[in-house]
VMD Tcl script that draws the C-alpha trace (Angstrom):
set ca {
  {25.10 0.64 61.64}
  {22.67 -2.88 62.26}
  {24.37 -6.20 62.48}
  {24.78 -7.62 58.94}
  {22.62 -10.52 57.87}
  {24.46 -13.98 58.30}
  {25.69 -14.83 54.87}
  {23.83 -17.76 53.14}
  {25.69 -20.88 52.67}
  {25.14 -23.22 49.77}
  {26.50 -26.68 49.59}
  {26.83 -29.31 46.45}
  {26.21 -32.88 47.93}
  {28.40 -35.65 45.89}
  {32.09 -35.07 46.52}
  {31.17 -32.05 48.65}
  {29.41 -32.90 51.82}
  {28.98 -36.91 50.72}
  {31.98 -39.01 49.83}
  {29.95 -40.60 47.02}
  {32.32 -40.94 44.30}
  {32.83 -44.72 44.41}
  {28.95 -45.32 44.63}
  {28.52 -43.33 41.67}
  {31.27 -45.31 39.71}
  {29.84 -48.45 40.60}
  {26.58 -47.56 39.53}
  {27.61 -46.14 36.52}
  {29.56 -49.39 35.65}
  {26.72 -51.66 36.55}
  {24.23 -49.90 34.49}
  {26.76 -50.08 31.36}
  {27.64 -53.80 31.63}
  {23.79 -54.82 32.21}
  {22.58 -53.21 29.04}
  {25.78 -54.54 27.32}
  {27.35 -51.13 26.61}
  {30.86 -50.48 26.31}
  {32.07 -48.91 29.39}
  {33.32 -45.28 28.98}
  {36.30 -44.40 31.39}
  {35.74 -43.22 34.72}
  {37.43 -39.80 33.87}
  {34.70 -39.29 31.17}
  {31.90 -40.06 33.69}
  {33.09 -38.00 36.35}
  {33.50 -35.03 34.07}
  {29.70 -35.00 34.05}
  {29.41 -35.50 37.77}
  {27.59 -32.25 39.06}
  {24.89 -32.38 36.19}
  {21.60 -34.31 35.81}
  {21.77 -37.74 35.57}
  {20.07 -37.93 32.13}
  {22.49 -35.35 30.77}
  {25.15 -37.42 31.69}
  {23.93 -40.44 30.30}
  {22.49 -38.55 26.92}
  {26.57 -38.33 26.10}
  {26.98 -41.79 25.56}
  {23.87 -43.19 24.71}
  {22.33 -41.95 21.08}
  {18.64 -43.31 21.85}
  {16.91 -41.58 24.36}
  {14.53 -44.64 25.39}
  {17.72 -46.34 26.14}
  {19.10 -43.43 27.96}
  {15.92 -43.33 30.02}
  {16.07 -47.18 30.73}
  {19.56 -47.15 31.57}
  {18.80 -44.37 34.23}
  {16.22 -47.00 35.69}
  {18.70 -49.53 35.96}
  {21.31 -46.91 37.56}
  {18.98 -45.60 40.01}
  {17.76 -49.15 41.15}
  {21.30 -50.12 41.58}
  {22.15 -47.09 43.26}
  {19.44 -47.25 45.84}
  {20.21 -50.82 46.68}
  {23.99 -49.68 47.46}
  {23.28 -46.01 49.09}
  {23.26 -46.86 52.85}
  {26.42 -49.02 52.29}
  {28.71 -46.89 50.27}
  {27.63 -43.42 51.24}
  {29.96 -41.69 53.57}
  {30.75 -38.35 55.18}
  {33.83 -36.72 54.07}
  {35.77 -35.86 57.55}
  {34.78 -32.71 59.31}
  {31.74 -31.95 57.67}
  {29.12 -32.57 60.22}
  {31.10 -30.69 62.83}
  {31.87 -27.69 60.12}
  {27.92 -27.50 59.38}
  {27.22 -27.55 63.29}
  {29.49 -24.60 63.78}
  {28.12 -22.79 61.01}
  {24.51 -23.07 61.74}
  {25.45 -22.08 65.49}
  {26.70 -18.80 63.86}
  {23.44 -18.22 62.00}
  {23.71 -18.94 58.78}
  {21.09 -20.11 56.36}
  {22.03 -22.97 54.58}
  {20.82 -24.89 51.33}
  {22.00 -28.02 49.39}
  {22.09 -27.74 45.66}
  {22.30 -30.77 44.08}
  {21.61 -32.41 40.52}
  {20.41 -35.47 42.57}
  {16.91 -36.23 42.54}
  {15.12 -34.59 45.46}
  {14.16 -38.03 47.49}
  {17.95 -38.97 47.23}
  {19.44 -35.83 48.04}
  {17.05 -36.21 51.22}
  {17.78 -39.88 52.01}
  {21.44 -38.85 51.53}
  {21.37 -35.80 54.28}
  {19.34 -38.13 56.63}
  {21.96 -41.31 56.35}
  {24.70 -39.00 57.05}
  {22.91 -37.16 59.70}
  {23.25 -33.74 58.18}
  {19.64 -32.86 57.56}
  {19.18 -30.86 60.68}
  {21.86 -28.14 59.25}
  {20.18 -27.65 55.88}
  {17.33 -25.40 55.99}
  {16.38 -26.01 51.88}
  {16.99 -28.84 49.49}
  {17.13 -27.60 45.79}
  {17.49 -31.12 43.59}
  {16.67 -32.12 40.16}
  {12.87 -31.77 40.72}
  {12.98 -28.29 41.95}
  {13.97 -26.26 38.49}
  {13.61 -26.53 35.16}
  {17.14 -25.78 34.45}
  {20.15 -27.32 36.24}
  {23.79 -26.80 37.13}
  {25.74 -25.24 35.33}
  {23.12 -22.83 34.93}
  {22.39 -20.33 37.72}
  {18.68 -21.33 38.42}
  {19.09 -23.74 41.24}
  {21.61 -21.38 43.10}
  {18.90 -18.59 42.60}
  {16.19 -20.56 43.56}
  {17.82 -21.71 46.66}
  {18.66 -18.30 47.74}
  {15.11 -17.34 47.07}
  {13.70 -19.83 49.48}
  {16.42 -18.64 52.12}
  {15.18 -15.24 51.67}
  {19.04 -14.40 50.74}
  {20.47 -12.36 47.95}
  {23.67 -13.29 45.63}
  {26.00 -10.48 46.96}
  {25.26 -12.01 50.70}
  {25.89 -15.86 49.76}
  {28.57 -18.71 49.09}
  {28.30 -21.46 47.07}
  {31.00 -24.75 47.90}
  {30.93 -27.32 45.32}
  {33.76 -30.02 44.00}
  {32.88 -29.71 40.29}
  {33.54 -27.14 37.43}
  {29.51 -27.05 36.95}
  {29.05 -25.79 40.48}
  {31.44 -23.09 40.28}
  {30.07 -21.96 36.80}
  {26.58 -21.86 38.38}
  {27.68 -19.87 41.30}
  {29.49 -17.55 38.86}
  {26.46 -16.99 36.71}
  {24.44 -16.35 40.08}
  {26.81 -14.08 41.35}
  {27.47 -15.51 44.46}
  {31.34 -16.13 45.96}
  {32.04 -19.39 44.49}
  {34.37 -21.78 46.58}
  {35.87 -25.17 45.17}
  {35.83 -27.86 47.19}
  {39.54 -29.65 46.40}
  {38.51 -32.97 48.19}
  {36.28 -33.98 45.31}
  {36.97 -35.84 42.27}
  {38.43 -32.93 40.00}
  {41.69 -31.87 40.06}
  {43.00 -28.45 41.09}
  {43.70 -27.68 37.58}
  {40.35 -28.00 36.32}
  {38.71 -26.32 39.01}
  {40.89 -23.39 38.29}
  {39.81 -23.26 35.01}
  {36.61 -22.73 36.28}
  {37.41 -19.45 38.02}
  {36.16 -19.86 41.46}
  {36.72 -17.17 43.72}
  {38.26 -19.30 46.64}
  {39.89 -23.14 46.71}
  {39.90 -24.95 49.77}
  {41.79 -28.14 50.73}
  {39.55 -29.33 53.46}
  {35.92 -28.09 54.53}
  {37.07 -27.08 58.15}
  {38.67 -24.22 56.47}
  {35.29 -23.12 55.74}
  {34.28 -20.91 58.87}
  {37.50 -19.24 58.88}
  {37.10 -18.17 55.39}
  {33.04 -16.86 55.98}
  {34.57 -15.01 59.02}
  {36.94 -13.26 57.00}
  {34.55 -12.56 54.44}
  {32.07 -10.90 56.77}
  {34.48 -9.04 58.48}
  {35.31 -7.42 55.17}
  {33.10 -4.49 53.87}
  {31.43 -5.35 50.23}
  {31.98 -8.95 50.18}
}
mol new
graphics top color blue
foreach p $ca { graphics top sphere $p radius 0.5 }
foreach p [lrange $ca 0 end-1] q [lrange $ca 1 end] { graphics top cylinder $p $q radius 0.2 }
display resetview
């Protein structure tokens, strides 16, 4: 029997590889304050993390023009604070390096703009491990739709039956499930175990360092 092709591994960015929630919340508070808007709760804003920013903003601002203006404010603030506030979660670089050494093709699947996604990977020194970046600019439809996941697989030359998607939000899990890949919920992000369990991931992980062992078990089991 020929050796199995290494499983394709897909990752979300914010809340999964990047400890960025403080940056996202600071950007959100600044934007609503700057535009004189009543600030929603952090929980309300976090619920939309993992979807495109415009989708989040439209949920709180009735005017499309105002939503677009607020996005400009949000992104300007985020860009100026990006490097000071963005951190790697413990174990991310070591884990990606190990998986890369085992030959796994890897992609980032995020709802951030492509330029910010690349900037985040470069700042965290993770870019060398990621073969493909799929950001908001890459597809017409976005998480929780499956299109970004399927596009990443196409770019990697991989198929859903030999792929895994790790993300911290129910939107990631929904996209992975709809695309037919193994979906893995990251419990170190801002979403609770209860919320993630309701999204029906295939697996839940407490720490990213558990991922290589999970992938090893899957690859040792026929048909997974």
